[in-house]
N, C-alpha and C positions, 0 to 999 in steps of 0.2 A: 129141626126148628126153622121157621121162616122169619125173615126180618119184617118189621113193620115200619111205617114212616115215622120220622121223628115228630114230636109235638111242636118242634121249633123250626119247621120248614120256613125258609126265608131269612132266618137269623144268621148273620155272618159273624157277629161279635158277641160271644158269651162271656159275661162278666160274672165271676164267682166270688161271693163274699160269705163271711160267717164269723161268728164269735171265735176267738182264739181257743184252740183245743177241740174244735168240732171236726177238724180234718178237711178244711176247704181245699188245701193244696192236693190232697189225695183225690177228692171228688173232681177237681179241675183236671187232674191228670187222667183219671178214668174216663171222663167225658171226652177228652182229646183222643184217647185210644179208640173209643166207640165211634166218634165222628170220622176217624181216618180209615174209611173202608171204601171199597169199589174204586181203588186207585186214587182216592182223594188225599190231598195234603192238608194238614192242620198245623197251625202254629200255636204253641202253648207258651204264654208269657207270664213271668212273675215280675212284680214291681217293688217288692219290699227288701230286696238284697239279702235274703236269708239262704239262698241256694237250696231251697227245699226241693225243687224239681230235680236237680242234679242228684240229690240223695235218693229220691224215689226211684230214679232210673239207673242208679248205680253208675254214674258217669262223672268225669272230672267237673269241677266248678264251671258253670256256663260263663263264657265271655259275653261282651256286648256284640253278639254275632249269632245269626240264626243257624242252628246246628241240629242235624238229625239225631234224635235220641232213641227212637223206637219205630217198629213196624206197627201199624194200626191193627185193630181187631178185624180179622177176616170175616166178610159177610158169608152167610151160609144159605144155600138153597136146599132143595129137597135131597140133593146128593151130598150135602155137607161140604160143598166146595165154594170157592169164591176168591176174589182178589182183594188183598188188603191195600191200605194206603200207607202214608208215612206221617210220623209225628216229628215236627221240628220244635225246638225250644229256644227261648231267648230270655236272658235276664236283663231287664231294662233298668237303667239308672239315669237320673237327671242329667248327668254330665254327658253321657253318650247321646241322649235325646237332644240336648242342646247343640251338640256338634252336628247332628242330622239337620236340625232346624237351620243352623247357620249355612250349611251346605245347600239346603233346599231353596232358601230365599236369597242368599248372598254369595253362594259358592265360596265360602270362607272356612272350610273344614280345617285347613292348615293353621289359619289364624286362630280358630277356635281352640285347637290343641295348645297353642302358645298361651292363650288366655287361661286355659285350664291350669297350666303350670304356674301362672301368676296368681291363681286363686280367684280370678274374676268370676268364674262360673259359680263358685260358692257364694260370692258376694251378691251376684244377681239373684240367685234363688233364695237368699236370705232376706233381702229387702223386698222381694216379691214372692212370698211363699206359694201363692196360687200358681205362679208360672211353672214351678217344678211339676205340679200335678198335671197341668196342661201339656207340658212336654212329654210326660210319661204316657198319659192317655193318648196323646197325639201319635206316638209310635204304634200303639195298638190299632187305632183307627186307620192309620196309613197302611198297615199290613192288611187290614180287612178290605181296603179299597184297591189295593195294588193289582195292576193288570200285568199280564205276561209281557207284552210290548205293544207298540202302537199298531202293529199289524195283527195282533191276536188280542181280542177284547176280553178273553176269559180271565178269571182271577187266578193269581198265583196260589192263593190258599182258599180252599173250600170254606174254611171257618177259622176263626181266631178265638182261643179260649184264654181269658185273662184271670190269673190268680191275683185277685184284687185285695186292697186293704180290708181290715175287719169291718163288721157291720156298723159299728159305732161311728165310723168315718166315711162310709161309702157314699152317703148322700152328698156331702160336701165335696168329696173327691171327684164325683162324676159331674156335679153341677158347677165346678169351678171355672170351666171354660166360659160359661155365661157371665160370671162375675168379671173375669179378665177381659172379655170382649166389651163389657160395659165400661171398664176403666180405660181401655185402649180404644180411643174413638176412631183411629185410622191406622194404616200401616200394616206391615207384615205380622205383627203380634196379633192384631185384631183378626186378620185374614186366617191365621193359623187357628186361633181360638174358635172362630166361627165354623171353620171346617170340622174341627173336632166335635163341636157342639151339635152340628147337623147329623153326624154319624151316631153319636151317643143318643140323640133324641129321635132317632128314626126307628122304623120297624125292624131294621137290620140288627138292632142291639137288644139283648134281654139281660136283666140282672137277676142271677139265681142266688138263693140264700141256702146256706148249709147249716144244719142244726143237729143236735142230738136231742133225745127225748128226755130232757131235763128242764127244770123250770126256768133257770136263767137264760140258757141259749134259746129256748122257745120264745121267751118274752123279748129278748133282743132281736130275734128274727121278726116278730110282729111289729116291734117298734121301728125296725129298719125299713120294712115295707111301708109303714105309715109315714115315716120321715121322707122317704123318696117321693111319695105322693104329695106330701105337704110342700116340699121344696120345688117340685117340678110339675105338679098336676098330673096329667096323663102323658107328659112329654117323654119321660124315661120309663120304659116298660118293665115292670116287675116280671120276672120269669117264674121258674119253679122253686119249690121248697124241697130240698134234698135232706131227708132224714138219714143221718149217717150213724153207723155203729149200733144199729137196733139189735136188741137181744131177743131171740125167739122164746116163746112160751114153751116150757118143757112138760106142762101138764094140761089136761083138758079143763074146761071152764068150771066144772063141778069140783074137781080136785083143787084148782086154784082158789076157789072160794073157801073150801075147807082148810087149805093151808094158811090162807090169810087170816082166818078166824081162829086158828090154832086148834081146830077140831079134827085134824087128821088122826087116824087110829094108829098109834105108835106100835101096837101089837101087830097090826097088819103089815106095817113097814118092816118090822123084825122078821115076820114070816117071809116077806118078799126078799129080804136080804139072804135069808137062809136058803130059799129056793134058788138064788143066784150063786150059792156056794160061799156066801160071806157071813161069817158069824157076827152076832150082835155083841161084840166085845166092847166093854167100857161105855155102854150106852150109845152105840153108834146110831141106832134107830132114832133116839131122841135128838141127837145132834143133826141127823138128816131132816127131821121134822122142823127144826129151827131154820136150817138152810132153805128148806122149801117155803117156809113162811116168808123169809126175806125175798125169795124169788117171786112169790105171789104178789107181795107188796110192790116190787119193782115193775112187774107186768102191769099192775093197776095204775102206777104212776105213768108208765109209757102210754097207756090207753087214754088217760086224762090229757096228756100233752098232745097226743094225736088229735083229740077233739078240739083243743085250743088252736092247733095249726089249721084245721079244717075251716075255721072261721075266717082265715085270710083269703079264702076263695081262689088260691093259687094251686096249680097242679102239684101233686106231691109224689115223690119217688123215695123208695126206701132201700137202703143198703145195709147188709148184715154186719154185725161185729165179727172181725176176723181175729180170734184170740192169739194166733201165732205171730201177729204183726204184719205190716204191709211190706211186701216185696213186689218185684215185677210180675210174678205169677199171679199174686192176689190182685194186682191192678187190672190185669186182663179179666179176672173173675168179676170184679166190680164193673168193669166196662160192659161185659156181657149182660150183667144184671140191669144196668142202665138202659141198654138197647132193647132188652126184652120188655121193659116198662115204657118204651117210647120216648125216653129222655134224650136219646142221641141216635 
């Protein structure tokens, strides 16, 4: 297998959102593994405090500190060899992000820790809820911009992947820096919000949507893309649509049509079972026909939802259902699938 270029060349910050239950954390982790090749370092960030990344990579809960959690997916040339990169992970919380902010602008990290103990941080983010989101997104944008040092202009991370809030909140979450900048007419808060907004609204950032082929997640995905455009125009770039947990069709089109209409020949099914060494005990062939009808209807539903997603005009990528559940091995499998499709 040979690698192909990603569809997202030039993107440094990949924001991954999706309706709850669609597996956005899994997709974000697989994307990070796929991007971390050819010696590249990728930072995977979560912002909701669920420690979902730690569970996926089977490691202790993540502190507010960038920590290596995996080796990336090795690139493959004609000989099947290549150099992998590294995946680092970080669980961002408003408190830690505020301490970074105080150190960046005021050199007051120690003072910030004292304020945290006094509850001032909670007070500040409560009276200004948007500030919390600006601080969290600020950490992701800072990591995407970070250089090795003043003598080496290369970036520390080739890419940053953010496991972001659900689709219903993503537009406000990403656009909040503009709102805060408008409220703070001057000073460090405005400077910080403007810096965050410039990165979020640049071609370096893409917002990817994760969905399953079900009516509600698909509709929420389409609504999320529309809301992002309504709030920001073309300023914040919608990325790809990632169809997760897709179930493959087990029958050809003719048999699917027969199964859906209930016209499969039960006698033929019984003969097929017999040829496979399975007796038609207790009406097994009839039960199988019922199962096949349900499968055919599910495939038809998936096809309709694919057509709905096609109307979004966004690139689409498809990941299979893994019945055994997600572990590190299956994450690498999904990463390889993403790379084959050009998503990473």
